[in-house]
FITORMI-97683 format. One line per 4 residues: number of its first residue (from 0); their letters; for each residue x, y, z negated of N, C-alpha, C. Coordinates in nm, 2 decimals, padded with zeros to 4 digits, always signed. Layout:
NUM	a	X Y Z X Y Z X Y Z ~ ...
//
This chain:
0	mgar	-01.39 +00.38 -01.29 -01.44 +00.50 -01.23 -01.52 +00.48 -01.10 ~ -01.46 +00.39 -01.02 -01.51 +00.36 -00.89 -01.46 +00.46 -00.78 ~ -01.46 +00.41 -00.66 -01.39 +00.49 -00.55 -01.46 +00.62 -00.53 ~ -01.59 +00.63 -00.53 -01.65 +00.76 -00.50 -01.62 +00.86 -00.61
4	kiae	-01.62 +00.83 -00.74 -01.59 +00.92 -00.84 -01.44 +00.97 -00.83 ~ -01.36 +00.87 -00.80 -01.22 +00.91 -00.78 -01.20 +01.01 -00.67 ~ -01.27 +00.98 -00.56 -01.26 +01.08 -00.44 -01.32 +01.21 -00.48 ~ -01.43 +01.22 -00.55 -01.49 +01.34 -00.59 -01.40 +01.42 -00.68
8	qfak	-01.33 +01.36 -00.78 -01.24 +01.43 -00.86 -01.12 +01.48 -00.79 ~ -01.07 +01.40 -00.70 -00.95 +01.43 -00.62 -00.99 +01.55 -00.53 ~ -01.11 +01.56 -00.47 -01.15 +01.67 -00.39 -01.15 +01.80 -00.47 ~ -01.20 +01.79 -00.59 -01.20 +01.91 -00.68 -01.07 +01.97 -00.71
12	eggw	-00.96 +01.88 -00.70 -00.83 +01.93 -00.72 -00.76 +01.97 -00.59 ~ -00.84 +01.98 -00.48 -00.78 +02.02 -00.35 -00.74 +01.90 -00.26 ~ -00.76 +01.78 -00.30 -00.73 +01.67 -00.22 -00.82 +01.66 -00.09 ~ -00.76 +01.62 +00.02 -00.84 +01.61 +00.14 -00.84 +01.47 +00.20
16	fiaf	-00.74 +01.39 +00.15 -00.73 +01.25 +00.21 -00.69 +01.15 +00.10 ~ -00.75 +01.03 +00.10 -00.70 +00.93 +00.01 -00.71 +00.79 +00.08 ~ -00.62 +00.71 +00.05 -00.62 +00.57 +00.10 -00.65 +00.48 -00.01 ~ -00.75 +00.39 +00.00 -00.78 +00.30 -00.10 -00.73 +00.16 -00.06
20	imlp	-00.65 +00.10 -00.15 -00.59 -00.03 -00.13 -00.66 -00.13 -00.21 ~ -00.69 -00.24 -00.15 -00.76 -00.35 -00.22 -00.68 -00.40 -00.34 ~ -00.74 -00.42 -00.45 -00.68 -00.48 -00.57 -00.67 -00.63 -00.57 ~ -00.59 -00.69 -00.65 -00.59 -00.84 -00.66 -00.73 -00.89 -00.70
24	twdy	-00.76 -01.01 -00.66 -00.89 -01.06 -00.67 -00.94 -01.07 -00.82 ~ -00.86 -01.09 -00.91 -00.90 -01.10 -01.05 -00.95 -00.96 -01.11 ~ -00.91 -00.85 -01.04 -00.97 -00.72 -01.08 -01.11 -00.70 -01.04 ~ -01.16 -00.79 -00.95 -01.30 -00.79 -00.92 -01.38 -00.90 -00.98
28	tnev	-01.32 -01.01 -01.01 -01.40 -01.13 -01.05 -01.35 -01.19 -01.18 ~ -01.24 -01.13 -01.24 -01.18 -01.18 -01.37 -01.11 -01.31 -01.35 ~ -01.10 -01.36 -01.23 -01.02 -01.48 -01.20 -00.96 -01.48 -01.06 ~ -00.86 -01.55 -01.04 -00.80 -01.56 -00.91 -00.89 -01.63 -00.82
32	vydv	-00.91 -01.58 -00.70 -01.00 -01.64 -00.60 -00.93 -01.74 -00.51 ~ -00.98 -01.86 -00.50 -00.92 -01.96 -00.41 -01.03 -02.01 -00.32 ~ -01.08 -01.93 -00.23 -01.19 -01.96 -00.14 -01.19 -01.85 -00.03 ~ -01.17 -01.89 +00.09 -01.16 -01.79 +00.20 -01.29 -01.71 +00.21
36	dkyd	-01.41 -01.78 +00.20 -01.53 -01.70 +00.21 -01.55 -01.60 +00.10 ~ -01.51 -01.64 -00.02 -01.52 -01.55 -00.13 -01.43 -01.43 -00.12 ~ -01.31 -01.46 -00.06 -01.21 -01.35 -00.04 -01.27 -01.26 +00.07 ~ -01.33 -01.31 +00.17 -01.40 -01.23 +00.27 -01.50 -01.14 +00.21
40	klie	-01.58 -01.19 +00.12 -01.68 -01.11 +00.05 -01.62 -00.99 -00.03 ~ -01.50 -01.02 -00.09 -01.43 -00.92 -00.17 -01.38 -00.81 -00.07 ~ -01.33 -00.85 +00.04 -01.29 -00.75 +00.14 -01.41 -00.66 +00.18 ~ -01.52 -00.72 +00.20 -01.65 -00.65 +00.24 -01.68 -00.55 +00.12
44	lhsk	-01.67 -00.60 +00.00 -01.70 -00.51 -00.12 -01.61 -00.39 -00.12 ~ -01.48 -00.42 -00.10 -01.38 -00.31 -00.10 -01.41 -00.21 +00.01 ~ -01.45 -00.26 +00.13 -01.48 -00.18 +00.24 -01.60 -00.09 +00.21 ~ -01.70 -00.15 +00.14 -01.82 -00.07 +00.10 -01.78 +00.04 +00.01
48	dcre	-01.69 +00.01 -00.09 -01.64 +00.12 -00.18 -01.57 +00.23 -00.10 ~ -01.50 +00.20 +00.00 -01.43 +00.30 +00.08 -01.53 +00.39 +00.15 ~ -01.64 +00.32 +00.21 -01.74 +00.40 +00.28 -01.81 +00.50 +00.18 ~ -01.84 +00.45 +00.06 -01.91 +00.54 -00.04 -01.82 +00.65 -00.08
52	akda	-01.69 +00.63 -00.08 -01.59 +00.74 -00.12 -01.60 +00.85 -00.02 ~ -01.63 +00.82 +00.11 -01.63 +00.92 +00.21 -01.74 +01.03 +00.18 ~ -01.84 +00.99 +00.10 -01.95 +01.08 +00.07 -01.90 +01.20 -00.01 ~ -01.78 +01.19 -00.06 -01.72 +01.30 -00.14 -01.67 +01.41 -00.05
56	giev	-01.67 +01.38 +00.08 -01.64 +01.49 +00.18 -01.49 +01.49 +00.21 ~ -01.41 +01.38 +00.18 -01.27 +01.38 +00.22 -01.25 +01.26 +00.32 ~ -01.13 +01.27 +00.38 -01.09 +01.16 +00.47 -01.05 +01.04 +00.39 ~ -01.10 +00.92 +00.43 -01.07 +00.80 +00.35 -01.02 +00.69 +00.45
60	mcfa	-00.91 +00.62 +00.42 -00.86 +00.51 +00.49 -00.87 +00.39 +00.39 ~ -00.90 +00.27 +00.45 -00.93 +00.15 +00.37 -00.83 +00.04 +00.41 ~ -00.75 +00.00 +00.32 -00.66 -00.11 +00.34 -00.70 -00.23 +00.26 ~ -00.69 -00.35 +00.31 -00.71 -00.47 +00.23 -00.60 -00.57 +00.26
64	gfhp	-00.56 -00.64 +00.16 -00.44 -00.73 +00.17 -00.45 -00.85 +00.08 ~ -00.33 -00.90 +00.06 -00.32 -01.02 -00.02 -00.19 -01.00 -00.11 ~ -00.21 -00.95 -00.23 -00.10 -00.92 -00.32 -00.02 -01.05 -00.34 ~ +00.11 -01.04 -00.34 +00.19 -01.16 -00.36 +00.17 -01.22 -00.50
68	aeid	+00.12 -01.15 -00.60 +00.08 -01.21 -00.73 -00.03 -01.31 -00.71 ~ -00.11 -01.30 -00.61 -00.21 -01.41 -00.58 -00.15 -01.54 -00.57 ~ -00.03 -01.55 -00.50 +00.04 -01.67 -00.48 +00.08 -01.73 -00.61 ~ +00.14 -01.65 -00.70 +00.19 -01.69 -00.83 +00.08 -01.75 -00.91
72	nlle	-00.04 -01.68 -00.91 -00.15 -01.72 -00.99 -00.21 -01.85 -00.94 ~ -00.22 -01.87 -00.81 -00.27 -01.99 -00.76 -00.18 -02.11 -00.79 ~ -00.05 -02.09 -00.79 +00.04 -02.20 -00.82 +00.03 -02.23 -00.97 ~ +00.01 -02.13 -01.05 +00.00 -02.15 -01.20 -00.13 -02.23 -01.23
76	rgis	-00.23 -02.22 -01.14 -00.35 -02.30 -01.16 -00.33 -02.45 -01.13 ~ -00.22 -02.48 -01.07 -00.19 -02.62 -01.04 -00.21 -02.66 -00.90 ~ -00.24 -02.56 -00.81 -00.27 -02.58 -00.67 -00.13 -02.60 -00.61 ~ -00.12 -02.70 -00.52 +00.01 -02.74 -00.46 +00.06 -02.63 -00.37
80	pkev	+00.20 -02.62 -00.36 +00.25 -02.51 -00.27 +00.20 -02.52 -00.13 ~ +00.18 -02.64 -00.08 +00.13 -02.65 +00.06 -00.01 -02.60 +00.07 ~ -00.10 -02.63 -00.03 -00.23 -02.57 -00.02 -00.24 -02.42 -00.04 ~ -00.15 -02.37 -00.13 -00.14 -02.23 -00.14 -00.10 -02.16 -00.02
84	rnyt	+00.00 -02.22 +00.05 +00.05 -02.16 +00.17 -00.06 -02.16 +00.28 ~ -00.13 -02.27 +00.29 -00.23 -02.28 +00.39 -00.34 -02.18 +00.37 ~ -00.38 -02.16 +00.24 -00.48 -02.07 +00.20 -00.44 -01.92 +00.23 ~ -00.31 -01.89 +00.20 -00.26 -01.76 +00.22 -00.26 -01.73 +00.37
88	lava	-00.23 -01.82 +00.45 -00.23 -01.80 +00.60 -00.37 -01.78 +00.65 ~ -00.46 -01.85 +00.59 -00.60 -01.84 +00.63 -00.66 -01.70 +00.60 ~ -00.62 -01.65 +00.48 -00.66 -01.52 +00.44 -00.60 -01.42 +00.54 ~ -00.47 -01.44 +00.57 -00.41 -01.35 +00.67 -00.49 -01.34 +00.80
92	kvlg	-00.54 -01.45 +00.85 -00.61 -01.45 +00.97 -00.74 -01.37 +00.95 ~ -00.81 -01.38 +00.84 -00.93 -01.30 +00.81 -00.90 -01.15 +00.81 ~ -00.79 -01.12 +00.75 -00.75 -00.97 +00.74 -00.72 -00.92 +00.88 ~ -00.66 -01.00 +00.96 -00.63 -00.95 +01.10 -00.76 -00.93 +01.17
96	ekcs	-00.85 -01.02 +01.16 -00.98 -01.00 +01.22 -01.05 -00.88 +01.17 ~ -01.05 -00.85 +01.04 -01.12 -00.73 +00.99 -01.06 -00.61 +01.04 ~ -00.92 -00.61 +01.06 -00.86 -00.49 +01.11 -00.90 -00.47 +01.26 ~ -00.91 -00.58 +01.34 -00.95 -00.57 +01.48 -01.09 -00.52 +01.49
100	egki	-01.17 -00.56 +01.40 -01.31 -00.52 +01.40 -01.34 -00.38 +01.35 ~ -01.23 -00.32 +01.29 -01.25 -00.18 +01.23 -01.31 -00.18 +01.10 ~ -01.33 -00.29 +01.03 -01.38 -00.29 +00.90 -01.28 -00.25 +00.79 ~ -01.16 -00.26 +00.83 -01.05 -00.20 +00.75 -00.96 -00.13 +00.84
104	dgig	-00.88 -00.03 +00.79 -00.80 +00.05 +00.87 -00.65 +00.01 +00.87 ~ -00.62 -00.09 +00.78 -00.48 -00.14 +00.77 -00.48 -00.25 +00.68 ~ -00.36 -00.32 +00.68 -00.34 -00.44 +00.59 -00.25 -00.40 +00.48 ~ -00.29 -00.43 +00.36 -00.20 -00.40 +00.24 -00.28 -00.41 +00.11
108	evgr	-00.21 -00.44 +00.00 -00.07 -00.47 +00.00 -00.04 -00.61 +00.03 ~ +00.07 -00.63 +00.10 +00.12 -00.76 +00.13 +00.27 -00.75 +00.11 ~ +00.33 -00.87 +00.09 +00.48 -00.86 +00.08 +00.54 -00.96 -00.01 ~ +00.64 -00.92 -00.08 +00.72 -01.01 -00.17 +00.71 -00.96 -00.31
112	qhyk	+00.73 -01.05 -00.41 +00.73 -01.02 -00.55 +00.86 -00.94 -00.58 ~ +00.84 -00.85 -00.68 +00.95 -00.77 -00.73 +00.99 -00.81 -00.87 ~ +00.95 -00.93 -00.91 +00.98 -00.98 -01.04 +01.02 -01.13 -01.02 ~ +01.06 -01.19 -01.13 +01.12 -01.33 -01.12 +01.00 -01.43 -01.10
116	vqvh	+01.02 -01.51 -01.00 +00.92 -01.62 -00.97 +00.99 -01.75 -00.93 ~ +00.91 -01.85 -00.92 +00.97 -01.98 -00.88 +01.01 -01.97 -00.73 ~ +01.10 -02.05 -00.69 +01.16 -02.05 -00.55 +01.04 -02.07 -00.45 ~ +00.96 -02.17 -00.47 +00.85 -02.20 -00.37 +00.75 -02.08 -00.36
120	sali	+00.73 -02.01 -00.47 +00.64 -01.89 -00.47 +00.70 -01.78 -00.37 ~ +00.83 -01.76 -00.39 +00.90 -01.66 -00.31 +00.90 -01.70 -00.16 ~ +00.92 -01.83 -00.13 +00.92 -01.88 +00.00 +00.78 -01.87 +00.07 ~ +00.67 -01.89 +00.00 +00.54 -01.88 +00.05 +00.51 -01.73 +00.08
124	aqea	+00.56 -01.64 -00.01 +00.54 -01.50 +00.01 +00.61 -01.45 +00.13 ~ +00.73 -01.50 +00.15 +00.80 -01.46 +00.27 +00.74 -01.51 +00.40 ~ +00.69 -01.63 +00.40 +00.62 -01.68 +00.52 +00.49 -01.61 +00.54 ~ +00.42 -01.57 +00.44 +00.30 -01.50 +00.45 +00.33 -01.36 +00.50
128	leaf	+00.43 -01.29 +00.46 +00.47 -01.16 +00.50 +00.49 -01.17 +00.65 ~ +00.57 -01.27 +00.70 +00.59 -01.28 +00.84 +00.46 -01.30 +00.92 ~ +00.37 -01.37 +00.87 +00.24 -01.39 +00.93 +00.16 -01.26 +00.94 ~ +00.16 -01.19 +00.83 +00.09 -01.06 +00.82 +00.14 -00.96 +00.92
132	lala	+00.27 -00.95 +00.93 +00.33 -00.86 +01.03 +00.31 -00.90 +01.17 ~ +00.30 -01.03 +01.20 +00.27 -01.08 +01.33 +00.13 -01.04 +01.37 ~ +00.04 -01.06 +01.28 -00.10 -01.03 +01.30 -00.12 -00.88 +01.32 ~ -00.05 -00.80 +01.24 -00.06 -00.66 +01.25 +00.00 -00.61 +01.38
136	eerd	+00.10 -00.67 +01.43 +00.16 -00.64 +01.56 +00.06 -00.66 +01.67 ~ +00.00 -00.77 +01.67 -00.10 -00.81 +01.77 -00.22 -00.71 +01.78 ~ -00.25 -00.66 +01.66 -00.37 -00.57 +01.65 -00.34 -00.42 +01.63 ~ -00.21 -00.39 +01.63 -00.16 -00.25 +01.61 -00.22 -00.19 +01.48
140	cpvq	-00.21 -00.27 +01.37 -00.26 -00.23 +01.24 -00.14 -00.18 +01.15 ~ -00.16 -00.07 +01.08 -00.05 -00.03 +00.99 -00.05 -00.12 +00.87 ~ +00.06 -00.13 +00.80 +00.08 -00.23 +00.69 +00.15 -00.16 +00.57 ~ +00.09 -00.18 +00.46 +00.15 -00.13 +00.33 +00.22 -00.25 +00.27
144	lhle	+00.35 -00.23 +00.24 +00.43 -00.34 +00.19 +00.46 -00.33 +00.04 ~ +00.44 -00.44 -00.03 +00.48 -00.45 -00.17 +00.61 -00.54 -00.17 ~ +00.71 -00.47 -00.22 +00.85 -00.54 -00.21 +00.93 -00.51 -00.33 ~ +01.04 -00.60 -00.34 +01.14 -00.57 -00.44 +01.21 -00.43 -00.39
148	qvsg	+01.28 -00.37 -00.48 +01.34 -00.24 -00.45 +01.49 -00.26 -00.47 ~ +01.56 -00.32 -00.37 +01.70 -00.34 -00.37 +01.77 -00.26 -00.27 ~ +01.84 -00.16 -00.31 +01.92 -00.08 -00.22 +02.02 -00.16 -00.14 ~ +02.02 -00.14 -00.01 +02.11 -00.22 +00.07 +02.05 -00.35 +00.12
152	ftae	+01.93 -00.38 +00.08 +01.87 -00.51 +00.12 +01.73 -00.49 +00.17 ~ +01.64 -00.43 +00.08 +01.50 -00.43 +00.11 +01.46 -00.37 +00.24 ~ +01.50 -00.25 +00.27 +01.46 -00.18 +00.39 +01.53 -00.25 +00.51 ~ +01.65 -00.29 +00.50 +01.72 -00.36 +00.61 +01.66 -00.49 +00.64
156	sisr	+01.61 -00.57 +00.54 +01.55 -00.70 +00.57 +01.42 -00.68 +00.64 ~ +01.34 -00.58 +00.61 +01.21 -00.55 +00.67 +01.24 -00.50 +00.82 ~ +01.34 -00.42 +00.83 +01.38 -00.37 +00.97 +01.41 -00.49 +01.06 ~ +01.49 -00.58 +01.01 +01.53 -00.70 +01.09 +01.41 -00.78 +01.13
160	lana	+01.32 -00.80 +01.03 +01.20 -00.87 +01.05 +01.11 -00.81 +01.15 ~ +01.10 -00.67 +01.14 +01.02 -00.60 +01.24 +01.07 -00.61 +01.38 ~ +01.20 -00.61 +01.39 +01.27 -00.63 +01.52 +01.24 -00.76 +01.58 ~ +01.24 -00.87 +01.49 +01.22 -01.00 +01.54 +01.08 -01.02 +01.58
164	igik	+00.98 -00.96 +01.51 +00.84 -00.98 +01.54 +00.79 -00.89 +01.65 ~ +00.85 -00.77 +01.66 +00.82 -00.68 +01.76 +00.72 -00.57 +01.71 ~ +00.69 -00.56 +01.58 +00.60 -00.46 +01.53 +00.67 -00.33 +01.53 ~ +00.59 -00.22 +01.55 +00.65 -00.09 +01.55 +00.68 -00.05 +01.41
168	kdnl	+00.80 +00.00 +01.39 +00.85 +00.03 +01.25 +00.77 +00.14 +01.19 ~ +00.72 +00.23 +01.28 +00.64 +00.34 +01.22 +00.50 +00.30 +01.18 ~ +00.47 +00.17 +01.19 +00.35 +00.12 +01.14 +00.37 +00.05 +01.00 ~ +00.49 +00.06 +00.95 +00.52 +00.00 +00.82 +00.55 +00.10 +00.71
172	lihh	+00.49 +00.07 +00.60 +00.50 +00.16 +00.48 +00.55 +00.08 +00.36 ~ +00.67 +00.11 +00.31 +00.71 +00.05 +00.19 +00.66 +00.13 +00.07 ~ +00.57 +00.07 -00.01 +00.50 +00.15 -00.11 +00.58 +00.15 -00.24 ~ +00.56 +00.26 -00.32 +00.62 +00.28 -00.45 +00.77 +00.26 -00.44
176	stia	+00.84 +00.32 -00.35 +00.98 +00.30 -00.33 +01.06 +00.38 -00.43 ~ +01.18 +00.32 -00.46 +01.28 +00.40 -00.53 +01.33 +00.50 -00.43 ~ +01.39 +00.60 -00.47 +01.44 +00.71 -00.38 +01.55 +00.65 -00.29 ~ +01.63 +00.56 -00.34 +01.74 +00.50 -00.26 +01.68 +00.42 -00.15
180	vsae	+01.58 +00.33 -00.18 +01.52 +00.25 -00.07 +01.44 +00.34 +00.02 ~ +01.38 +00.44 -00.03 +01.30 +00.54 +00.06 +01.40 +00.60 +00.16 ~ +01.51 +00.64 +00.11 +01.61 +00.70 +00.20 +01.66 +00.60 +00.31 ~ +01.68 +00.48 +00.27 +01.72 +00.38 +00.37 +01.61 +00.34 +00.47
184	akel	+01.49 +00.34 +00.42 +01.37 +00.32 +00.51 +01.36 +00.43 +00.61 ~ +01.38 +00.55 +00.57 +01.38 +00.66 +00.66 +01.48 +00.65 +00.77 ~ +01.61 +00.61 +00.74 +01.71 +00.60 +00.83 +01.68 +00.49 +00.93 ~ +01.60 +00.39 +00.89 +01.57 +00.28 +00.98 +01.43 +00.30 +01.05
188	gmws	+01.38 +00.42 +01.04 +01.25 +00.45 +01.11 +01.13 +00.40 +01.05 ~ +01.13 +00.37 +00.92 +01.01 +00.32 +00.85 +00.96 +00.43 +00.75 ~ +00.83 +00.42 +00.72 +00.77 +00.51 +00.62 +00.79 +00.45 +00.48 ~ +00.78 +00.54 +00.38 +00.78 +00.49 +00.24 +00.70 +00.59 +00.16
192	tvlg	+00.65 +00.54 +00.05 +00.59 +00.63 -00.05 +00.68 +00.64 -00.17 ~ +00.67 +00.75 -00.24 +00.73 +00.76 -00.37 +00.61 +00.81 -00.47 ~ +00.63 +00.79 -00.59 +00.53 +00.83 -00.69 +00.52 +00.98 -00.69 ~ +00.39 +01.03 -00.70 +00.37 +01.17 -00.69 +00.39 +01.24 -00.82
196	kkev	+00.49 +01.21 -00.89 +00.53 +01.28 -01.01 +00.63 +01.39 -00.98 ~ +00.62 +01.50 -01.05 +00.69 +01.62 -01.01 +00.84 +01.59 -01.00 ~ +00.90 +01.52 -01.10 +01.05 +01.50 -01.09 +01.08 +01.40 -00.98 ~ +01.00 +01.31 -00.95 +01.02 +01.22 -00.84 +01.02 +01.28 -00.70
200	isaa	+00.91 +01.37 -00.68 +00.90 +01.44 -00.56 +01.02 +01.53 -00.53 ~ +01.06 +01.60 -00.64 +01.18 +01.69 -00.63 +01.31 +01.61 -00.59 ~ +01.33 +01.50 -00.66 +01.45 +01.42 -00.63 +01.45 +01.36 -00.49 ~ +01.33 +01.32 -00.45 +01.32 +01.26 -00.32 +01.35 +01.36 -00.21
204	lerr	+01.29 +01.47 -00.22 +01.32 +01.58 -00.12 +01.46 +01.62 -00.11 ~ +01.53 +01.62 -00.23 +01.67 +01.66 -00.23 +01.75 +01.55 -00.17 ~ +01.72 +01.42 -00.19 +01.80 +01.31 -00.15 +01.78 +01.27 +00.00 ~ +01.64 +01.28 +00.04 +01.62 +01.22 +00.18 +01.53 +01.31 +00.26
208	gsdl	+01.49 +01.43 +00.22 +01.41 +01.52 +00.30 +01.26 +01.47 +00.31 ~ +01.18 +01.53 +00.39 +01.04 +01.50 +00.40 +01.00 +01.41 +00.52 ~ +01.09 +01.37 +00.61 +01.05 +01.29 +00.72 +01.01 +01.15 +00.67 ~ +00.91 +01.10 +00.73 +00.86 +00.96 +00.71 +00.83 +00.94 +00.56
212	llle	+00.78 +01.04 +00.49 +00.76 +01.03 +00.35 +00.61 +01.06 +00.31 ~ +00.56 +00.98 +00.23 +00.42 +01.00 +00.17 +00.43 +00.99 +00.02 ~ +00.33 +01.05 -00.04 +00.32 +01.04 -00.19 +00.20 +00.95 -00.23 ~ +00.22 +00.88 -00.34 +00.11 +00.79 -00.39 +00.10 +00.80 -00.54
216	sdfi	-00.02 +00.76 -00.59 -00.05 +00.75 -00.73 -00.03 +00.61 -00.79 ~ -00.05 +00.51 -00.70 -00.05 +00.37 -00.75 -00.16 +00.35 -00.86 ~ -00.26 +00.43 -00.85 -00.37 +00.42 -00.96 -00.45 +00.29 -00.94 ~ -00.47 +00.22 -01.05 -00.54 +00.09 -01.04 -00.68 +00.09 -01.09
220	ddsr	-00.73 +00.20 -01.14 -00.87 +00.22 -01.18 -00.91 +00.11 -01.28 ~ -00.84 +00.09 -01.38 -00.87 -00.01 -01.48 -00.88 +00.05 -01.62 ~ -01.00 +00.05 -01.68 -01.03 +00.12 -01.81 -00.94 +00.06 -01.92 ~ -00.89 -00.06 -01.90 -00.80 -00.11 -02.00 -00.66 -00.05 -01.99
224	ragk	-00.63 +00.00 -01.88 -00.50 +00.07 -01.86 -00.52 +00.21 -01.79 ~ -00.59 +00.29 -01.87 -00.64 +00.42 -01.82 -00.52 +00.50 -01.77 ~ -00.54 +00.56 -01.64 -00.44 +00.65 -01.59 -00.31 +00.58 -01.53 ~ -00.31 +00.45 -01.53 -00.19 +00.38 -01.47 -00.20 +00.37 -01.32
228	viyp	-00.11 +00.40 -01.24 +00.03 +00.45 -01.29 +00.01 +00.61 -01.31 ~ -00.05 +00.68 -01.22 -00.09 +00.82 -01.25 -00.23 +00.83 -01.18 ~ -00.30 +00.93 -01.22 -00.43 +00.97 -01.15 -00.40 +01.03 -01.02 ~ -00.48 +01.01 -00.91 -00.45 +01.07 -00.78 -00.44 +01.22 -00.79
232	weia	-00.52 +01.29 -00.87 -00.52 +01.43 -00.87 -00.39 +01.49 -00.94 ~ -00.32 +01.40 -01.01 -00.19 +01.45 -01.06 -00.09 +01.48 -00.95 ~ -00.11 +01.42 -00.84 -00.02 +01.45 -00.72 -00.04 +01.60 -00.69 ~ -00.16 +01.64 -00.67 -00.19 +01.78 -00.64 -00.14 +01.88 -00.75
236	rslk	-00.15 +01.84 -00.87 -00.10 +01.92 -00.98 +00.05 +01.93 -00.98 ~ +00.12 +01.82 -00.94 +00.26 +01.82 -00.93 +00.31 +01.91 -00.82 ~ +00.25 +01.90 -00.71 +00.29 +01.99 -00.59 +00.26 +02.14 -00.63 ~ +00.15 +02.17 -00.69 +00.12 +02.31 -00.73 +00.23 +02.36 -00.82
240	slle	+00.26 +02.28 -00.92 +00.36 +02.32 -01.02 +00.50 +02.34 -00.95 ~ +00.54 +02.25 -00.87 +00.67 +02.26 -00.80 +00.67 +02.39 -00.71 ~ +00.56 +02.42 -00.65 +00.55 +02.54 -00.56 +00.57 +02.67 -00.65 ~ +00.50 +02.67 -00.76 +00.50 +02.79 -00.85 +00.64 +02.81 -00.90
244	eggi	+00.72 +02.69 -00.92 +00.85 +02.70 -00.98 +00.96 +02.72 -00.87 ~ +00.92 +02.72 -00.75 +01.01 +02.74 -00.64 +01.09 +02.61 -00.60 ~ +01.04 +02.50 -00.65 +01.11 +02.37 -00.63 +01.07 +02.31 -00.50 ~ +00.97 +02.37 -00.43 +00.92 +02.31 -00.30 +00.86 +02.43 -00.23
248	tsnd	+00.86 +02.42 -00.09 +00.80 +02.53 -00.01 +00.66 +02.49 +00.03 ~ +00.58 +02.59 +00.08 +00.45 +02.55 +00.13 +00.46 +02.47 +00.26 ~ +00.57 +02.49 +00.33 +00.60 +02.41 +00.45 +00.62 +02.26 +00.41 ~ +00.69 +02.24 +00.30 +00.72 +02.10 +00.26 +00.59 +02.04 +00.22
252	ieki	+00.50 +02.11 +00.15 +00.37 +02.05 +00.11 +00.29 +02.02 +00.23 ~ +00.29 +02.11 +00.33 +00.21 +02.09 +00.45 +00.26 +01.97 +00.52 ~ +00.39 +01.95 +00.53 +00.44 +01.83 +00.60 +00.41 +01.70 +00.53 ~ +00.44 +01.70 +00.40 +00.42 +01.57 +00.33 +00.27 +01.54 +00.31
256	svdn	+00.19 +01.64 +00.28 +00.05 +01.61 +00.25 -00.05 +01.62 +00.36 ~ -00.01 +01.67 +00.47 -00.10 +01.68 +00.59 -00.04 +01.62 +00.71 ~ +00.07 +01.67 +00.76 +00.13 +01.63 +00.89 +00.17 +01.48 +00.88 ~ +00.24 +01.44 +00.77 +00.29 +01.30 +00.76 +00.17 +01.21 +00.75
260	vkkf	+00.07 +01.25 +00.67 -00.05 +01.17 +00.65 -00.12 +01.14 +00.79 ~ -00.13 +01.25 +00.86 -00.20 +01.23 +01.00 -00.12 +01.14 +01.09 ~ +00.02 +01.15 +01.08 +00.10 +01.07 +01.17 +00.09 +00.92 +01.13 ~ +00.10 +00.89 +01.00 +00.10 +00.74 +00.97 -00.03 +00.68 +00.98
264	fgi	-00.14 +00.75 +00.94 -00.27 +00.69 +00.94 -00.35 +00.72 +01.06 ~ -00.29 +00.79 +01.16 -00.35 +00.81 +01.29 -00.48 +00.90 +01.28 ~ -00.48 +01.00 +01.20 -00.60 +01.08 +01.18 -00.59 +01.20 +01.28
//
């Protein structure tokens, strides 16, 4: 569809804001990228898509990152762990510079794998996560985190890391959280998103309230996987349906969809 068409359709459904997150490199080139200059150009391409989406008349924020699956794919190509580590840290530096220059509004997705990987892949991802957070702290950039969803561990581990690095916790967003991890993130002063499906929104509000909460579609815009995970405009439809059924108040919608968005993204 492309960013502009997505934004236009979202606006028709009443959407006023959307954050576009950079996809893994193979979604742009059909192969994993192992070249800092090429990665830089993909960030520029993503940034251009974000600018074009603004023509739809809605607020747009642009995040670019280094998905942990990049690490796995580079290792599978036979690149040594040391080389993958060095490349990952070089990309982190580029992303920090882009955020400082205002070419992107935040860093993400970055983080850890939520699936089974080799030990050295997990270690590289953890070191990269620490580097991304340190760069974000220096530049006051918000960060969207891709993480495992382990109640009693995930949010606490990020909180400890944030304390060690000195990054503001309200600059951190754990994306596509389970309701349990979202509740724990809230207690520790961090933001999280839950999927904007009707039943998930309802359960999240009942369990952890609306503070430090955002909704997401996790839409990947891939014709081979149409509608995955959900279309962005389905969030608006879910909220409207819940309001009509009395499962949510207009104040809840205002807080989650407007007030919280403005707080986290600095609008």
